[in-house]
OpenMM code with the backbone's topology and positions (N, CA, C; nanometers):
from openmm import Vec3, app, unit

residues = "UNK UNK UNK UNK UNK UNK UNK UNK UNK UNK UNK UNK UNK UNK UNK UNK UNK UNK UNK UNK UNK UNK UNK UNK UNK UNK UNK UNK UNK UNK UNK UNK UNK UNK UNK UNK UNK UNK UNK UNK UNK UNK UNK UNK UNK UNK UNK UNK UNK UNK UNK UNK UNK UNK UNK UNK UNK UNK UNK UNK UNK UNK UNK UNK UNK UNK UNK UNK UNK UNK UNK UNK UNK UNK UNK UNK UNK UNK UNK UNK UNK UNK UNK UNK UNK UNK UNK UNK UNK UNK UNK UNK UNK UNK UNK UNK UNK UNK UNK UNK UNK UNK UNK UNK UNK UNK".split()
positions = [
    Vec3(-0.2690, 5.8629, 4.1821),
    Vec3(-0.2554, 5.7361, 4.2465),
    Vec3(-0.1226, 5.7360, 4.3223),
    Vec3(-0.1255, 5.6975, 4.4470),
    Vec3(-0.0031, 5.6968, 4.5264),
    Vec3(0.0729, 5.5661, 4.5067),
    Vec3(0.2004, 5.5768, 4.5159),
    Vec3(0.2847, 5.4584, 4.5014),
    Vec3(0.3434, 5.4229, 4.6378),
    Vec3(0.3715, 5.2948, 4.6589),
    Vec3(0.4279, 5.2561, 4.7895),
    Vec3(0.5692, 5.3110, 4.8060),
    Vec3(0.6011, 5.3409, 4.9292),
    Vec3(0.7344, 5.3900, 4.9602),
    Vec3(0.8355, 5.2750, 4.9495),
    Vec3(0.9560, 5.3054, 4.9045),
    Vec3(1.0568, 5.1982, 4.9005),
    Vec3(1.0934, 5.1538, 5.0421),
    Vec3(1.1305, 5.0300, 5.0545),
    Vec3(1.1677, 4.9781, 5.1861),
    Vec3(1.2965, 5.0452, 5.2331),
    Vec3(1.3151, 5.0551, 5.3646),
    Vec3(1.4342, 5.1226, 5.4171),
    Vec3(1.5646, 5.0543, 5.3793),
    Vec3(1.5599, 4.9287, 5.3384),
    Vec3(1.6842, 4.8596, 5.3045),
    Vec3(1.7350, 4.9007, 5.1673),
    Vec3(1.6537, 4.9653, 5.0854),
    Vec3(1.6959, 5.0081, 4.9520),
    Vec3(1.7437, 5.1519, 4.9559),
    Vec3(1.8580, 5.1741, 5.0138),
    Vec3(1.9092, 5.3104, 5.0263),
    Vec3(2.0102, 5.3434, 4.9188),
    Vec3(2.0405, 5.2482, 4.8346),
    Vec3(2.1394, 5.2712, 4.7320),
    Vec3(2.2808, 5.2421, 4.7795),
    Vec3(2.2962, 5.2143, 4.9069),
    Vec3(2.4273, 5.1806, 4.9615),
    Vec3(2.4474, 5.0296, 4.9508),
    Vec3(2.5684, 4.9870, 4.9207),
    Vec3(2.5928, 4.8430, 4.9189),
    Vec3(2.5853, 4.7857, 5.0604),
    Vec3(2.5485, 4.6614, 5.0686),
    Vec3(2.5408, 4.5957, 5.1990),
    Vec3(2.6806, 4.5837, 5.2574),
    Vec3(2.6926, 4.5933, 5.3898),
    Vec3(2.8257, 4.5802, 5.4494),
    Vec3(2.8813, 4.4407, 5.4243),
    Vec3(3.0084, 4.4359, 5.3933),
    Vec3(3.0726, 4.3083, 5.3630),
    Vec3(3.1475, 4.2617, 5.4863),
    Vec3(3.1010, 4.1527, 5.5415),
    Vec3(3.1660, 4.0940, 5.6578),
    Vec3(3.2237, 3.9609, 5.6143),
    Vec3(3.3521, 3.9454, 5.6333),
    Vec3(3.4209, 3.8233, 5.5945),
    Vec3(3.3991, 3.7180, 5.7027),
    Vec3(3.3194, 3.6148, 5.6721),
    Vec3(3.2910, 3.5096, 5.7686),
    Vec3(3.3802, 3.3877, 5.7519),
    Vec3(3.4618, 3.3848, 5.6491),
    Vec3(3.5493, 3.2703, 5.6266),
    Vec3(3.6631, 3.2712, 5.7285),
    Vec3(3.7062, 3.1543, 5.7702),
    Vec3(3.8170, 3.1526, 5.8662),
    Vec3(3.9463, 3.2007, 5.8021),
    Vec3(4.0287, 3.2715, 5.8774),
    Vec3(4.1554, 3.3187, 5.8212),
    Vec3(4.2531, 3.2027, 5.8037),
    Vec3(4.3581, 3.2272, 5.7304),
    Vec3(4.4564, 3.1215, 5.7010),
    Vec3(4.5193, 3.0671, 5.8290),
    Vec3(4.5503, 3.1528, 5.9252),
    Vec3(4.6143, 3.1062, 6.0479),
    Vec3(4.5214, 3.0123, 6.1254),
    Vec3(4.3914, 3.0359, 6.1179),
    Vec3(4.2963, 2.9478, 6.1839),
    Vec3(4.2864, 2.8141, 6.1112),
    Vec3(4.2931, 2.8168, 5.9783),
    Vec3(4.2899, 2.6919, 5.9015),
    Vec3(4.4128, 2.6065, 5.9293),
    Vec3(4.5294, 2.6715, 5.9366),
    Vec3(4.6533, 2.5980, 5.9634),
    Vec3(4.6494, 2.5369, 6.1031),
    Vec3(4.6041, 2.6134, 6.2004),
    Vec3(4.5964, 2.5636, 6.3367),
    Vec3(4.4960, 2.4491, 6.3474),
    Vec3(4.3831, 2.4612, 6.2787),
    Vec3(4.2854, 2.3524, 6.2771),
    Vec3(4.3406, 2.2273, 6.2097),
    Vec3(4.4190, 2.2460, 6.1043),
    Vec3(4.4818, 2.1322, 6.0374),
    Vec3(4.5827, 2.0623, 6.1273),
    Vec3(4.6579, 2.1401, 6.2040),
    Vec3(4.7525, 2.0806, 6.2987),
    Vec3(4.6793, 2.0052, 6.4090),
    Vec3(4.5643, 2.0568, 6.4516),
    Vec3(4.4843, 1.9857, 6.5513),
    Vec3(4.4337, 1.8539, 6.4952),
    Vec3(4.3911, 1.8534, 6.3698),
    Vec3(4.3459, 1.7291, 6.3065),
    Vec3(4.4615, 1.6311, 6.2908),
    Vec3(4.5799, 1.6818, 6.2614),
    Vec3(4.6976, 1.5962, 6.2484),
    Vec3(4.7344, 1.5331, 6.3830),
    Vec3(4.7271, 1.6105, 6.4904),
    Vec3(4.7540, 1.5557, 6.6234),
    Vec3(4.6510, 1.4505, 6.6612),
    Vec3(4.5270, 1.4721, 6.6226),
    Vec3(4.4215, 1.3746, 6.6492),
    Vec3(4.4451, 1.2468, 6.5691),
    Vec3(4.4855, 1.2612, 6.4444),
    Vec3(4.5150, 1.1434, 6.3614),
    Vec3(4.6346, 1.0667, 6.4160),
    Vec3(4.7334, 1.1374, 6.4665),
    Vec3(4.8489, 1.0701, 6.5262),
    Vec3(4.8081, 0.9934, 6.6515),
    Vec3(4.7134, 1.0489, 6.7251),
    Vec3(4.6634, 0.9798, 6.8439),
    Vec3(4.5888, 0.8520, 6.8044),
    Vec3(4.5175, 0.8572, 6.6951),
    Vec3(4.4452, 0.7387, 6.6478),
    Vec3(4.5399, 0.6334, 6.5900),
    Vec3(4.6593, 0.6736, 6.5515),
    Vec3(4.7572, 0.5804, 6.4953),
    Vec3(4.8403, 0.5114, 6.6031),
    Vec3(4.8218, 0.5459, 6.7280),
    Vec3(4.9009, 0.4862, 6.8356),
    Vec3(4.8860, 0.3344, 6.8446),
    Vec3(4.7662, 0.2770, 6.8324),
    Vec3(4.7566, 0.1303, 6.8384),
    Vec3(4.8388, 0.0608, 6.7296),
    Vec3(4.8457, 0.1209, 6.6127),
    Vec3(4.9262, 0.0632, 6.5054),
    Vec3(5.0743, 0.0693, 6.5415),
    Vec3(5.1169, 0.1795, 6.6020),
    Vec3(5.2569, 0.1928, 6.6423),
    Vec3(5.2931, 0.0954, 6.7547),
    Vec3(5.1982, 0.0678, 6.8435),
    Vec3(5.2221, -0.0303, 6.9495),
    Vec3(5.2349, -0.1694, 6.8887),
    Vec3(5.1450, -0.2020, 6.7955),
    Vec3(5.1489, -0.3338, 6.7316),
    Vec3(5.2751, -0.3530, 6.6496),
    Vec3(5.3268, -0.2461, 6.5927),
    Vec3(5.4497, -0.2555, 6.5136),
    Vec3(5.5736, -0.2605, 6.6022),
    Vec3(5.5569, -0.2375, 6.7310),
    Vec3(5.6698, -0.2426, 6.8220),
    Vec3(5.7475, -0.1139, 6.8309),
    Vec3(5.6957, -0.0070, 6.7747),
    Vec3(5.7647, 0.1218, 6.7785),
    Vec3(5.7516, 0.1857, 6.9168),
    Vec3(5.6358, 0.1680, 6.9797),
    Vec3(5.6090, 0.2253, 7.1113),
    Vec3(5.5764, 0.1163, 7.2116),
    Vec3(5.6084, 0.1428, 7.3366),
    Vec3(5.5651, 0.0534, 7.4436),
    Vec3(5.4307, 0.1032, 7.4952),
    Vec3(5.3700, 0.0268, 7.5797),
    Vec3(5.2402, 0.0657, 7.6359),
    Vec3(5.2493, 0.1916, 7.7185),
    Vec3(5.3538, 0.2036, 7.8008),
    Vec3(5.3696, 0.3226, 7.8849),
    Vec3(5.3980, 0.4457, 7.7998),
    Vec3(5.4817, 0.4316, 7.6992),
    Vec3(5.5115, 0.5444, 7.6104),
    Vec3(5.3885, 0.5896, 7.5339),
    Vec3(5.3090, 0.4924, 7.4921),
    Vec3(5.1862, 0.5264, 7.4195),
    Vec3(5.0862, 0.5967, 7.5100),
    Vec3(5.0793, 0.5570, 7.6359),
    Vec3(4.9863, 0.6209, 7.7292),
    Vec3(5.0240, 0.7670, 7.7513),
    Vec3(5.1530, 0.7923, 7.7686),
    Vec3(5.1995, 0.9312, 7.7876),
    Vec3(5.1775, 1.0121, 7.6598),
    Vec3(5.2109, 0.9511, 7.5463),
    Vec3(5.1954, 1.0207, 7.4186),
    Vec3(5.0485, 1.0484, 7.3870),
    Vec3(4.9609, 0.9545, 7.4263),
    Vec3(4.8177, 0.9738, 7.4010),
    Vec3(4.7643, 1.0951, 7.4762),
    Vec3(4.7989, 1.1047, 7.6037),
    Vec3(4.7526, 1.2193, 7.6842),
    Vec3(4.8076, 1.3507, 7.6291),
    Vec3(4.9328, 1.3477, 7.5880),
    Vec3(4.9945, 1.4684, 7.5334),
    Vec3(4.9291, 1.5093, 7.4020),
    Vec3(4.9078, 1.4117, 7.3126),
    Vec3(4.8473, 1.4434, 7.1832),
    Vec3(4.7028, 1.4920, 7.1978),
    Vec3(4.6288, 1.4327, 7.2913),
    Vec3(4.4915, 1.4796, 7.3137),
    Vec3(4.4899, 1.6229, 7.3667),
    Vec3(4.5822, 1.6541, 7.4568),
    Vec3(4.5889, 1.7905, 7.5099),
    Vec3(4.6303, 1.8895, 7.4015),
    Vec3(4.7271, 1.8510, 7.3198),
    Vec3(4.7727, 1.9389, 7.2106),
    Vec3(4.6607, 1.9597, 7.1087),
    Vec3(4.5911, 1.8519, 7.0720),
    Vec3(4.4820, 1.8630, 6.9742),
    Vec3(4.3697, 1.9516, 7.0275),
    Vec3(4.3341, 1.9339, 7.1536),
    Vec3(4.2304, 2.0177, 7.2129),
    Vec3(4.2707, 2.1638, 7.2216),
    Vec3(4.3959, 2.1874, 7.2605),
    Vec3(4.4453, 2.3247, 7.2686),
    Vec3(4.4507, 2.3925, 7.1327),
    Vec3(4.4972, 2.3187, 7.0319),
    Vec3(4.5032, 2.3766, 6.8972),
    Vec3(4.3635, 2.4024, 6.8413),
    Vec3(4.2689, 2.3133, 6.8678),
    Vec3(4.1320, 2.3344, 6.8203),
    Vec3(4.0711, 2.4576, 6.8868),
    Vec3(4.0914, 2.4719, 7.0162),
    Vec3(4.0402, 2.5900, 7.0861),
    Vec3(4.1071, 2.7177, 7.0347),
    Vec3(4.2358, 2.7107, 7.0078),
    Vec3(4.3077, 2.8259, 6.9545),
    Vec3(4.2574, 2.8637, 6.8154),
    Vec3(4.2317, 2.7632, 6.7301),
    Vec3(4.1803, 2.7903, 6.5960),
    Vec3(4.0425, 2.8547, 6.6018),
    Vec3(3.9562, 2.8036, 6.6884),
    Vec3(3.8228, 2.8630, 6.7021),
    Vec3(3.8309, 3.0047, 6.7582),
    Vec3(3.9212, 3.0267, 6.8517),
    Vec3(3.9386, 3.1611, 6.9064),
    Vec3(3.9876, 3.2602, 6.8026),
    Vec3(4.0800, 3.2176, 6.7172),
    Vec3(4.1295, 3.3067, 6.6119),
    Vec3(4.0200, 3.3378, 6.5105),
    Vec3(3.9364, 3.2389, 6.4780),
    Vec3(3.8269, 3.2610, 6.3845),
    Vec3(3.7268, 3.3591, 6.4445),
    Vec3(3.6932, 3.3398, 6.5722),
    Vec3(3.5993, 3.4293, 6.6393),
    Vec3(3.6537, 3.5714, 6.6409),
    Vec3(3.7824, 3.5871, 6.6722),
    Vec3(3.8429, 3.7195, 6.6764),
    Vec3(3.8432, 3.7842, 6.5379),
    Vec3(3.8696, 3.7043, 6.4355),
    Vec3(3.8689, 3.7556, 6.2983),
    Vec3(3.7289, 3.8064, 6.2609),
    Vec3(3.6263, 3.7281, 6.2926),
    Vec3(3.4886, 3.7695, 6.2615),
    Vec3(3.4504, 3.8944, 6.3397),
    Vec3(3.4919, 3.9035, 6.4634),
    Vec3(3.4594, 4.0193, 6.5467),
    Vec3(3.5236, 4.1453, 6.4904),
    Vec3(3.6516, 4.1338, 6.4508),
    Vec3(3.7195, 4.2503, 6.3940),
    Vec3(3.6591, 4.2908, 6.2605),
    Vec3(3.6218, 4.1928, 6.1774),
    Vec3(3.5622, 4.2239, 6.0479),
    Vec3(3.4272, 4.2927, 6.0658),
    Vec3(3.3479, 4.2476, 6.1608),
    Vec3(3.2187, 4.3112, 6.1862),
    Vec3(3.2372, 4.4527, 6.2412),
    Vec3(3.3373, 4.4706, 6.3245),
    Vec3(3.3637, 4.6032, 6.3804),
    Vec3(3.4081, 4.7001, 6.2716),
    Vec3(3.4940, 4.6506, 6.1782),
    Vec3(3.5381, 4.7362, 6.0677),
    Vec3(3.4209, 4.7735, 5.9777),
    Vec3(3.3307, 4.6781, 5.9508),
    Vec3(3.2158, 4.7077, 5.8657),
    Vec3(3.1227, 4.8076, 5.9334),
    Vec3(3.1058, 4.7941, 6.0641),
    Vec3(3.0191, 4.8880, 6.1360),
    Vec3(3.0816, 5.0264, 6.1432),
    Vec3(3.2131, 5.0331, 6.1568),
    Vec3(3.2805, 5.1625, 6.1671),
    Vec3(3.2853, 5.2356, 6.0339),
    Vec3(3.2776, 5.1613, 5.9242),
    Vec3(3.2839, 5.2274, 5.7942),
    Vec3(3.1553, 5.3018, 5.7615),
    Vec3(3.0465, 5.2708, 5.8301),
    Vec3(2.9203, 5.3401, 5.8075),
    Vec3(2.8442, 5.2899, 5.6874),
    Vec3(2.8896, 5.1850, 5.6246),
    Vec3(2.8218, 5.1311, 5.5072),
    Vec3(2.6926, 5.0647, 5.5512),
    Vec3(2.5850, 5.0988, 5.4857),
    Vec3(2.4564, 5.0364, 5.5148),
    Vec3(2.3828, 5.0975, 5.6329),
    Vec3(2.4256, 5.2148, 5.6778),
    Vec3(2.3601, 5.2759, 5.7928),
    Vec3(2.2506, 5.3729, 5.7548),
    Vec3(2.2331, 5.4019, 5.6290),
    Vec3(2.1291, 5.4962, 5.5912),
    Vec3(2.1839, 5.6369, 5.5771),
    Vec3(2.1082, 5.7350, 5.6168),
    Vec3(2.1438, 5.8753, 5.5980),
    Vec3(2.2452, 5.9228, 5.7022),
    Vec3(2.3631, 5.9486, 5.6572),
    Vec3(2.4628, 6.0115, 5.7428),
    Vec3(2.5031, 5.9311, 5.8637),
    Vec3(2.4832, 5.8039, 5.8624),
    Vec3(2.5229, 5.7214, 5.9758),
    Vec3(2.4290, 5.7294, 6.0930),
    Vec3(2.3161, 5.8002, 6.0781),
    Vec3(2.2230, 5.8104, 6.1899),
    Vec3(2.1310, 5.6907, 6.1993),
    Vec3(2.1296, 5.6085, 6.0936),
    Vec3(2.0483, 5.4884, 6.0975),
    Vec3(1.9026, 5.5118, 6.0609),
    Vec3(1.8690, 5.6265, 6.0004),
    Vec3(1.7287, 5.6538, 5.9719),
    Vec3(1.6794, 5.5715, 5.8534),
    Vec3(1.7679, 5.5289, 5.7635),
    Vec3(1.7294, 5.4429, 5.6522),
    Vec3(1.6496, 5.5122, 5.5442),
    Vec3(1.6603, 5.6435, 5.5313),
    Vec3(1.5810, 5.7134, 5.4307),
    Vec3(1.6457, 5.7137, 5.2955),
] * unit.nanometer
topology = app.Topology()
chain = topology.addChain("A")
for resn in residues:
    res = topology.addResidue(resn, chain)
    for name in ("N", "CA", "C"):
        topology.addAtom(name, app.Element.getBySymbol(name[0]), res)
Protein backbone atom coordinates (compact mmCIF):
# COMPACT_ATOMS: atom_id res chain seq x y z
CA UNK A 1 0.00 0.00 0.00
CA UNK A 2 1.47 3.36 -0.96
CA UNK A 3 1.55 6.24 1.43
CA UNK A 4 1.08 9.89 0.49
CA UNK A 5 4.16 11.98 0.04
CA UNK A 6 4.81 14.61 2.71
CA UNK A 7 3.99 18.15 1.70
CA UNK A 8 6.92 20.30 0.54
CA UNK A 9 6.54 22.57 3.56
CA UNK A 10 7.60 19.76 5.93
CA UNK A 11 11.30 19.81 5.22
CA UNK A 12 12.41 19.68 8.81
CA UNK A 13 13.70 23.23 8.61
CA UNK A 14 12.23 25.83 10.94
CA UNK A 15 10.13 28.51 9.33
CA UNK A 16 11.98 31.76 8.67
CA UNK A 17 11.52 34.22 11.49
CA UNK A 18 10.63 37.68 10.31
CA UNK A 19 10.24 40.32 12.98
CA UNK A 20 7.09 42.29 12.11
CA UNK A 21 6.93 44.31 15.31
CA UNK A 22 7.90 47.96 15.04
CA UNK A 23 11.35 48.80 16.36
CA UNK A 24 11.80 50.97 19.44
CA UNK A 25 12.85 54.03 17.41
CA UNK A 26 9.62 53.80 15.42
CA UNK A 27 7.54 53.51 18.60
CA UNK A 28 9.25 56.56 20.12
CA UNK A 29 8.76 58.59 16.96
CA UNK A 30 5.10 57.55 16.77
CA UNK A 31 4.64 58.53 20.41
CA UNK A 32 6.13 61.95 19.73
CA UNK A 33 3.75 62.36 16.79
CA UNK A 34 0.81 61.51 19.06
CA UNK A 35 2.10 63.99 21.64
CA UNK A 36 2.31 66.75 19.01
CA UNK A 37 -1.23 65.91 17.92
CA UNK A 38 -2.47 66.05 21.52
CA UNK A 39 -0.76 69.41 21.99
CA UNK A 40 -2.54 70.66 18.88
CA UNK A 41 -5.86 69.54 20.34
CA UNK A 42 -5.07 71.38 23.59
CA UNK A 43 -4.70 74.74 21.83
CA UNK A 44 -8.33 75.85 22.43
CA UNK A 45 -7.85 75.28 26.16
CA UNK A 46 -4.65 77.34 26.11
CA UNK A 47 -6.44 80.16 24.26
CA UNK A 48 -9.29 80.12 26.79
CA UNK A 49 -6.81 80.20 29.66
CA UNK A 50 -5.15 83.25 28.13
CA UNK A 51 -1.80 81.56 27.60
CA UNK A 52 -1.91 82.01 23.82
CA UNK A 53 -3.37 84.64 21.54
CA UNK A 54 -5.34 83.76 18.44
CA UNK A 55 -2.46 84.58 16.09
CA UNK A 56 0.04 82.60 18.17
CA UNK A 57 -2.30 79.64 18.28
CA UNK A 58 -2.79 79.74 14.50
CA UNK A 59 0.97 79.65 13.89
CA UNK A 60 1.48 76.97 16.54
CA UNK A 61 -1.36 74.88 15.11
CA UNK A 62 0.17 74.80 11.63
CA UNK A 63 3.58 73.99 13.06
CA UNK A 64 2.29 71.20 15.31
CA UNK A 65 0.27 69.64 12.48
CA UNK A 66 3.33 69.66 10.22
CA UNK A 67 5.54 68.19 12.95
CA UNK A 68 2.97 65.49 13.80
CA UNK A 69 2.57 64.54 10.14
CA UNK A 70 6.32 64.46 9.57
CA UNK A 71 6.95 62.35 12.66
CA UNK A 72 4.16 59.91 11.72
CA UNK A 73 5.59 59.52 8.22
CA UNK A 74 9.07 59.05 9.67
CA UNK A 75 7.83 56.38 12.11
CA UNK A 76 6.07 54.47 9.34
CA UNK A 77 9.15 54.72 7.14
CA UNK A 78 11.39 53.34 9.88
CA UNK A 79 8.97 50.45 10.49
CA UNK A 80 8.85 49.66 6.77
CA UNK A 81 12.64 49.74 6.54
CA UNK A 82 12.94 47.48 9.60
CA UNK A 83 10.54 44.92 8.09
CA UNK A 84 12.34 45.05 4.74
CA UNK A 85 15.73 44.43 6.34
CA UNK A 86 14.36 41.62 8.51
CA UNK A 87 12.82 39.90 5.49
CA UNK A 88 16.04 40.29 3.53
CA UNK A 89 18.07 38.77 6.39
CA UNK A 90 15.66 35.83 6.64
CA UNK A 91 15.83 35.24 2.89
CA UNK A 92 19.63 35.48 2.85
CA UNK A 93 20.00 32.96 5.65
CA UNK A 94 18.46 30.25 3.46
CA UNK A 95 16.13 29.05 6.19
CA UNK A 96 13.02 27.44 4.78
CA UNK A 97 14.30 27.18 1.22
CA UNK A 98 14.36 23.41 0.99
CA UNK A 99 17.32 21.45 -0.37
CA UNK A 100 20.49 23.45 -0.56
CA UNK A 101 18.79 26.77 -1.12
CA UNK A 102 17.57 25.75 -4.56
CA UNK A 103 13.97 25.93 -3.45
CA UNK A 104 13.06 22.38 -4.51
CA UNK A 105 11.36 21.67 -1.16
CA UNK A 106 12.34 18.01 -1.03
